[in-house]
N, C-alpha and C positions, 0 to 999 in steps of 0.2 A: 606925288607918286608914293611917298611913304604912307600918306593917309589912306590911299586905296589898298595898300598891302595890309595895313593894320585892320582895316574894315573887313577884308576878306578873311583874315585869321579869326577875328571875333565871330564872323558869320559862321565859319567852319566849326569853331568851338561850340557855338550855340546849337548847331545841328547835331553835333556829337552828343551833347548833354540831353537834347530832346530824344535822341534814339535810345540812350541808356535808360532814361526815365520810361520811355514807351516799352522797352524790353522788360524792364523791371515790373511794370504794371501787368504785362502779359504773363510773366512767370509766376506772379504772386498766387493766383488761384491754384496752380499746380502744386506749389509748396504747401498750401493749406490742405489740399486733397491728400498729400502724402502723410500728413499728420492726423488723419482721421482714422480712429480705431473704434472697434466695438468694445464697450466697457460694461462692467457688471457691478451692481451694488450688492454687497454681501448681506445676506440675511440668514437667520436661523430657521429651521423647520424640522418637523418630524418626517423621517424618511425611512423607507425600507431599503437596506443596503445589502447587496448581494456580492459575495466573494466566491471566486472560483478556484478550485484546487485540482491539480492533476491527480488521477486516481487509478488504482489497479484493482481488478475484480478477481476474487478467489472464491471457490466453494467453501462451505462451512467446514468441510473436511476434504482435503486432497491427499488421498492415501496411495503411495507408490506400492505396487504389488511385486514382491520378489519371491522366487521359489526358495523353500527351505531345504530342498534336496536336489541333487543333480540327476539329469536324465534327459531323454528325448521327449518333446511334446508329442503326445499321441492323439490329442483331441482338443479342439477349441470349442467351447460351449457357449460363447457369446459373440456378438458383433460390436464393432466400434459404434459408440453413441447409444448403446442399448441401456435402458434403465434396469437396474438389478436390485435385488433385496439382500439384506444381510444373510450370509450363509449360503447364497446361491453359488453353484459350481461355475467356475470360470475356465479352468484348464485342467487337463489330466496329463500327468507326466508318467512315462513308462513304469508300470507297476510290477512287472515280472520279477526283477531282482529284489525288490523290497518285500514281495510276497514270499519269495524263497528265504530271505533273511528272517522273516517272521516265523516261518515254519521251523527253521533251524533253531531259533531261540525258544520256541515252544517245546521242541523235543529236548533241548538242553534242560529246560525247567522240569520236565517229567523225569529225566534221568537224575537230576539233582534231588528231586523228591524221593525217588527210589533209594538213592544213596543215603539220604537222611533217615529214611525208615530203617534201613539195615544198620546204620550206625546207632540208632536209638535202641534197637533190639540187642545189639552187642553190648551196649553200655548197661542196659537193664540186667542182662545176664551176668555181666561181670560184677554188678553190685551184689547180686544174690550169692555168687560164688565167693566174693570177698567177705561177705557176712559169715560164711561158713569156713573161712580161712583156707579156701581152696586155691585162690589166686592172691597174688600180692597186691599191695597198694599201688605199685607201679603199673601193673596191668590195668587196674581200675582207672587210674588217672589217664592212661593212654587211650582207653576206650571212651572216656568222657571227652578228651580232646578231639578225637575223631568225630564224635557226635556234634560238637560245637563247630568244627570245621565244615561238616556237611551242612549244618544249618546256615552258615555264612555263604557257602557255595550256592545254596538254593536262593538266598536273597540276591546274590549277584546275578544268577541266571534270570530271576524275575525282573530285575532292572534292565537287563539286556533285552528281554522280551518286550518290556514296556517301550524301550527306545525303538525297537524294530517296529512295533505297532504304530508308534507316532510317526516314524519315517514313512510307513505305508500310507498313513492318513494324509501326510504332507504332499503326496503325489496328486491329491485332489485339491487344487488351489481354489479357495472359496473367497467370496467377497466379505470383507470385514465390516461393511456397513451398507446401508441403502445409498444408492447414488447412480451415477452415469459412468459407463465405461469410456475410457479415453482411447488413444491409439493402441494398436496391437502390432508392435514391431517384430514379434516372433511368431512364426507359423508352425504348423504341424511338421515334425521332423527336425526342428531346431534343437540343438543341445543347449540346455540352460543349467544354471547353477546359482547359488546365493551370491556369487561375486560378479554378476552381470553388470556391464557398464550402464545399461538402461533397464528400467523395470519392465516386467511383463506387460503391465498396463498401469493406468492410474484410475482409481474409482473416486469420483468427485460427488460429494453430497451437495447437490444444487437446490435443495428445498429452500434454503435461505442462503444469500450470498454476502460474503464479507467484502467490503470495499475499503481499501487502505489508501490514505492520503496523508500529506504532511503539512505542517504549519511552521513558520519561522518562530524563533524564540520570542521575538517582539509581539507577533500575533497571539501566541499562547499567553504571554503576560497580559496583554490587553483583554483577552477572553477571561482569564482568571480574575482580573480586577473587576471586570463588568459583573461577574456572577458571585464573586466573593471567595470561591475556592474551586478546585478541579471537580470535587464531588458534586457541588451545587450546579456547576456548569453541565455536567453529564445528566443531572436530574431534570434541569429546567430548560436546556437548550431546545430550540424549535427543531422540527423535523427537517431533514435535508433532502435535496433533490439530486438526481443523477442524470447528467447529460451524457448520452452515449457517443460513440465515436463518429456517428453520422450526424451529430449535432442535434438529434432529437432528444426530447426529455422522456425518461423512463416513467411509465404510468404510475408506479408505486413510489411512495416516499419512504425514506429510511430514517433510522435513529442512530446517533452516535453512541456507541457502547463503551468504548475504552479510549483513554488517552495515555500514551506511554509516559512512564515516569523518568525516562532517560533521554537527554538531548544528544543527537548524533553529532559528535565533535567534527567530523569531516564536512558535514553539510550545514550544521547549525539549525537543524530542524527536529521536530518531534513528530512521531507517527500517531495517527488516530485511526480508529476503525469504526465504520458504520455498517449496519446490517440492513439488508433489503429483502423483502419477501420475493420469491421467484416461482409462484404457483403456476405460471404459464410457461415456464422454462425458456424465457427470452434471454436471460443472462447466462453466460458460460464462463467457466473458470478460465482465466487468462485474458478476458476482455479488458479494455482500457476505456477511460472516460474522464469526466470531471465532476467533482462534488460541488454543488452550489449551496452555499450556506447563507441564508437570509436572516437578517436581524433588524429589529426595529430600534431606531435611535431617535431620541427626542432632543430638540433644541441643538441640532448639530449644524455645522457649516460645511456644505458640500460645494465644491467648485469643479469645473471641467478640467481635464488634464491639459487641454489646449491653452489654459490660462497660466501654465507654469513652465519653467525651464530648469534644467539641472546644471550645476557647476560642482565638480568634484564630489559627486554623490549627495549633494545637498539640493533641496528643491527651493526655488525662489518664485516670487510673483512680483509684478509691478503694480504698486499702488499709485493712484492718480492724486497727487498732492499739489495744490496751486496750479492745476492744469499741466503738470509735468510728471513724467514717469520716474518713480523711485523704487528701487528693488529692495525687497525684504525677504529673509528666509522664513520658511514655514515648515511646521512638522505635520506630515500627512500620512494617511494610510490609503493604499489603493483599494478601490471597491468597484463593483459592477464591471468586472473584467478589465480593470485598469483604465476605464474611460473617465472615471471621476476620482476625486480625492476627498476624503474627509479630513478637514483641517482641525488639528487639536491645539496648535499654538501658532501665533503669528498673524492672525486675522480676527477682527471683531465685527459684529453686526454694524452695518452702516458704512464700512470701508468701501471705497470704489476701486476696482482693479481693472486692468486691461484684460479682456476676455480672450483675445486671439491675436495672432501675429507677434507674440512676445519675442520670438526668436530673432526678429529684425530690429528690436528696440535697443536703445542705448540709454544709459543713465542721464536723466534730465531732458529727454526728448519731449517737446511740447505735444500735448494730447488734446485732440478735439473729438468729441463723441460722434460716432457715425450715426446718422439719422436713418 
């Protein structure tokens, strides 16, 4: 009886061991499949690297037009979006009060001239009479003072006339440069003055367009080291491209003209300005886009962003060492719209790294190359 019981137990244990072994054999391929990853052998190459920067487009000159005198607008001489020349008439402000002021000033000048002539005659007469001892020195000095006062009064009246003439000319608001007229918020009949909250309009010189963008401090340092100095960078940097807001590329290329000498403390960036020709008038002041700066780099290591992960603002990769994943920090610069990284430290040619799926990896995970 006992022998039968022992035999049954041994038989059950054998069946259980067989099942465990069988299950282990069945699960083994799945475990191997889970450890299969795409890997990349690092190598150096010459590569054209493109970096994109958000940009704002402005005309070469954006001039806000404000009136210099107060009054009602009596005539609009241009339309919104119209191309204008330097000195072309834009607005006319009510001229009647300023014409009257000029006429009054002109009359005052004539009166002052007459008073000066009379004072001069009186003074000359007093001089002759004084020479004959007919009048006293006091009378002569009084006549001379009256003549000098009349001369000063004439100068004052002439200044007032000039001011009145200028005020009348300011009633004709003219374009200070060639360009394109912006919006016209004030129409005929509107009362305007120099203290307006908005300008009468804006004249933008759109023959060439200024495109402003920013680089981080580290990007600027890398650029300066690459070319040797800011001046050499401006002289030898390649032309840049402009990606418009609809993602199309502008047909003309531009040139970086200036790099600001001051870093914005609030953003840690420095401002750059590129100029683009605008002969077809496609670009408008106020547009936005992206500057694409392409540079040739030789013997550089470029890896996809998918091969990296970040921990506390540091970038890491997984190297495959002895068929296991080991993490290492790397120093990188984002290029090609952030899809790739240029690695400056942490990788060498010949290293093998995990190319994708790194977010699911753990230190020491066995790695098998995906075929």
